[in-house]
C-alpha positions as CSV (number, residue, x, y, z in Angstrom):
1,X,76.0,78.2,108.8
2,X,74.5,79.7,105.7
3,X,76.0,79.4,102.3
4,X,76.2,81.9,99.5
5,X,76.6,80.3,96.1
6,X,78.2,82.3,93.2
7,X,77.2,82.3,89.6
8,X,79.3,80.0,87.3
9,X,82.7,81.6,86.5
10,X,82.5,84.2,89.2
11,X,84.7,82.2,91.5
12,X,87.7,83.3,89.4
13,X,87.7,86.6,91.2
14,X,88.0,84.9,94.6
15,X,90.7,82.5,93.3
16,X,92.5,85.5,92.1
17,X,92.9,86.8,95.6
18,X,90.4,89.7,95.6
19,X,88.7,90.3,99.0
20,X,85.3,91.4,97.5
21,X,82.4,89.7,95.8
22,X,79.7,91.9,94.3
23,X,76.0,91.4,94.7
24,X,75.6,90.7,90.9
25,X,78.0,87.7,91.2
26,X,75.7,85.8,93.6
27,X,73.4,83.1,92.2
28,X,71.5,82.1,95.4
29,X,71.8,81.5,99.1
30,X,71.2,78.5,101.3
31,X,69.9,78.4,104.9
32,X,68.6,82.0,104.8
33,X,71.6,84.2,105.7
34,X,70.7,87.5,107.3
35,X,72.4,90.9,106.6
36,X,75.6,91.0,108.6
37,X,75.9,87.2,109.0
38,X,79.2,85.4,108.5
39,X,78.7,82.8,105.7
40,X,80.4,80.2,103.6
41,X,81.0,81.2,100.0
42,X,80.9,78.4,97.5
43,X,81.3,78.1,93.7
44,X,78.4,76.9,91.6
45,X,79.7,73.3,91.7
46,X,79.7,73.4,95.5
47,X,83.4,73.9,96.0
48,X,84.3,75.9,99.2
49,X,85.9,79.3,98.4
50,X,85.9,81.5,101.5
51,X,84.4,82.7,104.8
52,X,82.9,86.1,104.4
53,X,80.6,88.7,106.0
54,X,77.4,89.1,104.0
55,X,75.2,92.1,103.3
56,X,72.8,91.8,100.3
57,X,71.9,95.5,100.6
58,X,75.5,96.5,99.7
59,X,77.0,96.4,96.2
60,X,79.9,94.7,97.9
61,X,77.8,91.9,99.2
62,X,80.6,89.6,100.5
63,X,83.8,90.7,102.2
64,X,86.2,87.9,102.7
65,X,87.6,87.1,106.1
66,X,89.3,83.8,105.4
67,X,90.0,81.4,102.6
68,X,90.0,78.5,105.0
69,X,86.8,76.7,106.1
70,X,87.1,77.7,109.7
71,X,85.1,79.2,112.6
72,X,84.9,83.0,112.6
73,X,84.5,84.0,116.2
74,X,85.9,86.4,118.7
75,X,89.2,84.5,119.0
76,X,89.6,84.7,115.2
77,X,89.1,88.5,115.2
78,X,91.4,88.9,118.2
79,X,94.1,87.1,116.3
80,X,93.7,89.4,113.3
81,X,94.0,92.5,115.4
82,X,97.1,91.2,117.1
83,X,98.6,90.3,113.8
84,X,98.0,93.8,112.5
85,X,99.6,95.4,115.6
86,X,102.6,93.1,115.5
87,X,103.2,94.0,111.9
88,X,103.4,97.7,112.8
89,X,105.7,97.0,115.7
90,X,108.4,95.9,113.3
91,X,108.8,99.4,111.8
92,X,106.2,102.0,112.9
93,X,105.9,104.7,115.6
94,X,102.9,103.2,117.3
95,X,101.9,106.7,118.5
96,X,101.5,107.9,114.9
97,X,100.4,105.2,112.4
98,X,97.5,103.4,110.8
99,X,97.0,100.4,113.1
100,X,94.4,98.5,111.1
101,X,94.0,99.0,107.3
102,X,90.8,97.1,106.6
103,X,91.0,94.3,103.9
104,X,94.8,94.6,103.8
105,X,94.9,93.4,107.4
106,X,92.1,90.8,107.0
107,X,89.6,92.9,108.9
108,X,87.2,94.2,106.1
109,X,86.2,97.8,106.3
110,X,87.8,98.4,109.7
111,X,90.1,101.4,110.0
112,X,92.0,102.2,113.2
113,X,94.5,105.1,113.4
114,X,96.8,105.8,116.3
115,X,97.3,109.4,117.4
116,X,99.4,109.7,120.5
117,X,97.6,107.9,123.3
118,X,94.3,107.9,121.4
119,X,92.9,105.5,118.8
120,X,90.4,106.6,116.2
121,X,88.2,103.9,114.6
122,X,85.9,103.6,111.7
123,X,83.6,100.6,111.1
124,X,82.4,100.7,107.5
125,X,80.5,97.5,107.0
126,X,77.6,95.8,108.7
127,X,79.2,92.4,109.1
128,X,82.1,93.8,111.2
129,X,80.0,95.9,113.5
130,X,79.2,93.0,115.7
131,X,83.0,92.5,116.4
132,X,83.4,96.1,117.5
133,X,83.7,95.2,121.2
134,X,86.3,92.5,120.7
135,X,88.3,94.7,118.5
136,X,88.2,97.5,121.0
137,X,89.1,95.2,123.9
138,X,92.1,93.7,122.0
139,X,93.3,97.2,121.1
140,X,93.1,98.3,124.8
141,X,94.9,95.1,125.9
142,X,97.7,95.4,123.3
143,X,98.3,99.2,123.1
144,X,96.8,100.6,126.4
145,X,95.5,103.9,124.9
146,X,93.8,106.4,127.1
147,X,90.7,106.1,124.9
148,X,89.2,104.9,121.6
149,X,86.9,107.2,119.6
150,X,84.6,106.1,116.9
151,X,84.3,108.2,113.7
152,X,81.2,106.7,112.3
153,X,80.0,109.8,110.5
154,X,80.8,108.3,107.0
155,X,78.0,108.1,104.4
156,X,79.0,104.6,103.4
157,X,77.6,103.4,106.7
158,X,74.2,104.4,105.5
159,X,74.6,102.3,102.4
160,X,75.4,99.4,104.7
161,X,72.3,99.9,106.7
162,X,74.2,101.4,109.7
163,X,73.5,104.6,111.6
164,X,75.9,107.5,111.5
165,X,77.5,107.7,114.9
166,X,80.4,109.3,116.7
167,X,81.5,108.9,120.3
168,X,83.9,107.5,122.8
169,X,84.1,103.7,122.8
170,X,86.6,103.2,125.6
171,X,88.3,105.4,128.2
172,X,88.5,109.2,127.7
173,X,89.3,111.1,124.5
174,X,90.3,114.8,124.6
175,X,89.1,117.1,121.8
176,X,92.7,117.4,120.4
177,X,95.8,115.2,120.6
178,X,99.4,116.1,119.9
179,X,101.4,113.8,117.7
180,X,104.9,113.9,116.3
181,X,105.5,112.9,112.7
182,X,109.1,112.8,111.4
183,X,110.0,115.3,114.1
184,X,107.1,117.7,113.3
185,X,104.4,118.3,115.9
186,X,100.8,118.3,114.9
187,X,97.6,119.0,116.8
188,X,95.0,116.4,115.7
189,X,91.3,117.0,116.0
190,X,90.2,113.4,116.6
191,X,86.5,114.3,117.0
192,X,85.9,116.8,114.2
193,X,88.8,116.5,111.8
194,X,88.5,115.0,108.3
195,X,88.0,111.2,108.3
196,X,89.8,109.8,111.4
197,X,91.4,113.2,112.2
198,X,94.6,113.3,110.3
199,X,96.1,111.8,107.0
200,X,98.8,109.4,108.0
201,X,99.2,107.7,104.6
202,X,101.6,110.5,103.4
203,X,104.0,110.2,106.3
204,X,106.8,108.5,104.4
205,X,106.2,110.7,101.4
206,X,106.5,113.8,103.5
207,X,109.8,112.6,104.8
208,X,111.0,112.0,101.2
209,X,111.0,115.7,100.3
210,X,113.8,116.4,102.8
211,X,116.7,116.4,100.2
212,X,114.9,118.8,97.9
213,X,113.7,121.7,100.1
214,X,116.7,122.9,102.1
215,X,117.2,126.6,101.5
216,X,114.4,126.6,98.9
217,X,111.1,128.4,98.3
218,X,108.2,126.0,98.5
219,X,104.6,126.2,97.5
220,X,102.3,123.6,99.1
221,X,98.8,123.5,97.5
222,X,95.8,121.8,99.2
223,X,97.9,122.0,102.4
224,X,94.9,121.1,104.7
225,X,96.4,121.5,108.2
226,X,99.9,122.1,106.9
227,X,101.5,118.7,106.8
228,X,103.8,118.9,103.7
229,X,104.4,122.7,104.4
230,X,105.6,122.1,107.9
231,X,107.8,119.2,106.8
232,X,109.4,121.6,104.3
233,X,110.0,124.1,107.1
234,X,111.4,121.3,109.3
235,X,113.8,120.3,106.6
236,X,115.2,123.8,106.2
237,X,113.2,125.5,103.5
238,X,113.9,129.2,103.3
239,X,110.2,130.2,102.8
240,X,107.0,128.1,102.5
241,X,103.5,129.1,101.3
242,X,100.6,126.8,102.1
243,X,97.3,127.1,100.3
244,X,93.9,125.7,101.2
245,X,90.4,126.6,100.3
246,X,89.3,126.3,104.0
247,X,90.2,129.2,106.3
248,X,89.5,126.9,109.2
249,X,92.2,124.5,107.9
250,X,94.6,127.3,107.4
251,X,94.1,128.5,110.9
252,X,94.8,124.9,112.1
253,X,97.9,124.9,110.0
254,X,99.0,128.2,111.6
255,X,98.5,126.7,115.0
256,X,100.7,123.8,114.0
257,X,103.4,126.1,112.7
258,X,103.4,127.9,116.0
259,X,103.5,124.6,117.8
260,X,106.8,123.9,116.1
261,X,108.1,127.5,116.3
262,X,108.2,127.9,112.5
263,X,108.1,131.6,111.4
264,X,108.9,131.1,107.8
265,X,105.6,129.6,106.8
266,X,102.6,131.5,105.4
267,X,99.1,130.0,104.9
268,X,96.7,131.5,102.4
269,X,93.0,130.6,102.2
270,X,92.3,130.4,98.5
271,X,91.0,128.0,95.8
272,X,94.2,126.2,94.8
273,X,93.1,126.1,91.1
274,X,92.6,129.9,91.1
275,X,95.8,130.5,93.1
276,X,97.9,128.4,90.7
277,X,96.5,130.3,87.7
278,X,97.1,133.7,89.4
279,X,100.7,132.9,90.3
280,X,101.4,131.8,86.7
281,X,99.9,135.0,85.3
282,X,102.0,137.0,87.7
283,X,105.2,135.2,86.6
284,X,106.0,134.0,90.1
285,X,108.1,130.9,90.5
286,X,109.1,128.5,93.3
287,X,111.9,126.0,93.8
288,X,109.5,123.3,94.8
289,X,105.8,122.9,94.2
290,X,103.8,120.3,96.1
291,X,100.3,119.2,95.0
292,X,98.4,117.0,97.5
293,X,94.7,117.5,96.6
294,X,91.7,115.6,98.0
295,X,90.3,112.8,95.8
296,X,88.9,114.4,92.7
297,X,86.6,111.4,92.1
298,X,85.1,108.7,94.2
299,X,83.4,106.8,91.4
300,X,84.4,105.5,87.9
301,X,81.7,107.8,86.4
302,X,83.7,110.9,87.1
303,X,87.2,109.7,86.0
304,X,87.2,112.1,83.0
305,X,86.5,115.2,85.0
306,X,89.1,114.1,87.6
307,X,91.6,113.6,84.9
308,X,91.1,117.1,83.6
309,X,91.4,118.5,87.2
310,X,94.7,116.6,87.8
311,X,96.1,117.7,84.5
312,X,95.3,121.4,85.1
313,X,97.0,121.6,88.5
314,X,100.0,119.6,87.3
315,X,100.4,121.8,84.3
316,X,100.2,125.0,86.4
317,X,102.5,123.5,89.0
318,X,105.1,122.7,86.4
319,X,104.9,126.2,85.0
320,X,105.5,127.6,88.5
321,X,108.6,125.4,89.2
322,X,111.9,127.1,88.5
323,X,114.2,125.4,85.9
324,X,115.9,122.5,87.7
325,X,113.4,122.7,90.6
326,X,111.0,119.9,91.8
327,X,107.4,119.0,91.5
328,X,105.9,116.7,94.2
329,X,102.5,115.6,92.9
330,X,100.0,113.3,94.5
331,X,96.6,111.6,93.9
332,X,94.6,109.7,96.5
333,X,91.7,108.9,94.1
334,X,91.3,105.2,94.1
335,X,89.9,105.1,90.6
336,X,92.9,107.0,89.2
337,X,95.3,104.0,88.9
338,X,99.1,104.5,89.1
339,X,99.7,104.2,85.4
340,X,96.8,106.5,84.7
341,X,98.2,109.2,87.0
342,X,101.6,108.9,85.4
343,X,100.1,109.4,82.0
344,X,98.3,112.5,83.3
345,X,101.6,113.9,84.6
346,X,103.3,113.2,81.3
347,X,100.5,114.8,79.3
348,X,100.7,117.9,81.6
349,X,104.5,118.1,81.0
350,X,104.0,117.9,77.3
351,X,101.6,120.8,77.3
352,X,103.8,122.8,79.7
353,X,106.8,122.1,77.4
354,X,109.0,120.9,80.2
355,X,111.1,117.8,80.6
356,X,110.5,115.4,83.5
357,X,113.2,113.7,85.4
358,X,111.6,111.1,87.7
359,X,113.2,111.0,91.1
360,X,110.7,108.7,92.8
361,X,107.3,107.3,92.2
362,X,105.9,106.4,95.5
363,X,102.7,105.1,97.2
364,X,101.2,105.1,100.7
365,X,103.3,104.2,103.7
366,X,104.0,100.7,105.0
367,X,101.3,101.0,107.6
368,X,98.8,101.1,104.7
369,X,99.8,97.7,103.2
370,X,98.8,96.9,99.6
371,X,97.2,93.7,98.4
372,X,98.7,93.0,94.9
373,X,95.5,91.2,93.9
374,X,93.3,94.1,94.9
375,X,94.5,97.2,93.1
376,X,91.9,99.3,95.1
377,X,94.2,99.0,98.1
378,X,96.9,100.9,96.3
379,X,95.1,104.2,96.1
380,X,97.8,106.8,96.8
381,X,100.3,108.0,94.2
382,X,103.1,110.4,94.9
383,X,105.6,111.4,92.2
384,X,108.7,113.5,92.8
385,X,110.0,115.0,89.5
386,X,112.8,117.4,88.6
387,X,111.5,119.9,86.1
388,X,113.9,120.9,83.3
389,X,112.9,123.7,81.0
């Protein structure tokens, strides 16, 4: 077993409970570890810290598997997979949930989403790639899906020294799978949809809008395949408009609306920034405005630009909400921390000259568990505010 020894003082991050060690924190190695190996991590004084997978080519050179000095083998990985599944069994619809959430489930950089009878998997680090078969076998034994599909078309795999690859890992996988989320039907494109095919992390937040949309007019910006918009229709909205820059996404959203028999939902292919500005200029208003944009930044270097983007859409959204109506505003940018996002919303309210009444300030669903010592795992923010003018 090879050792990786940290620089003096860098063990504090590990003691603090964070699951990552950066390449710049490493002093030296012992017994010549190879990229992808499982190694012992020790402090500069020789004290054992953790077992981790190692990749010196990655900025995140060590991803911690265990804080015990124990053997990491197939049985260990199988136990982690079972633990993740058992956790979801306590509360989740196993046909529509995130089954494995990477570091939060003790399986670094491994993502598994469940869509109906199909599982969609992403392996995003070299060290876990060798455990792909045992993970798949355990998933098949525990959940009995008809198939498991790999979505390895993620650029981070290249940074890890892994090829980009997609394909069926087990069984058979149809091009599209139907799921039911909070009573709403969705057709999920497992093979070609964004990321694993569908964004499950907003499931509980989409259910949270129910009390605020009945009989109301609703605008859902960045609707993608219509998830918030169709929930609004399901919960009794009078009229819903969904906006997305992609005509293909809008067409998928229309198909989902038809799947549910909703005839009070309209989808518009437009740049949401432009659409919000045009609606403000026209003096139009809605009872509820929902903002669920993609991540505006994936690095710390672009935080300022992302902040400006979030502020603009929130200011416009507030201007479009009728007096006493509601704004549902979200950010999935990992580098925009919860307090930062709240400050952006407050700044937008000041410029829009409205008063905010906070109804809820939410995060991702329970199937995306958060490690309190790793703020990166709490990436999703969702605020519900009443707008008083």
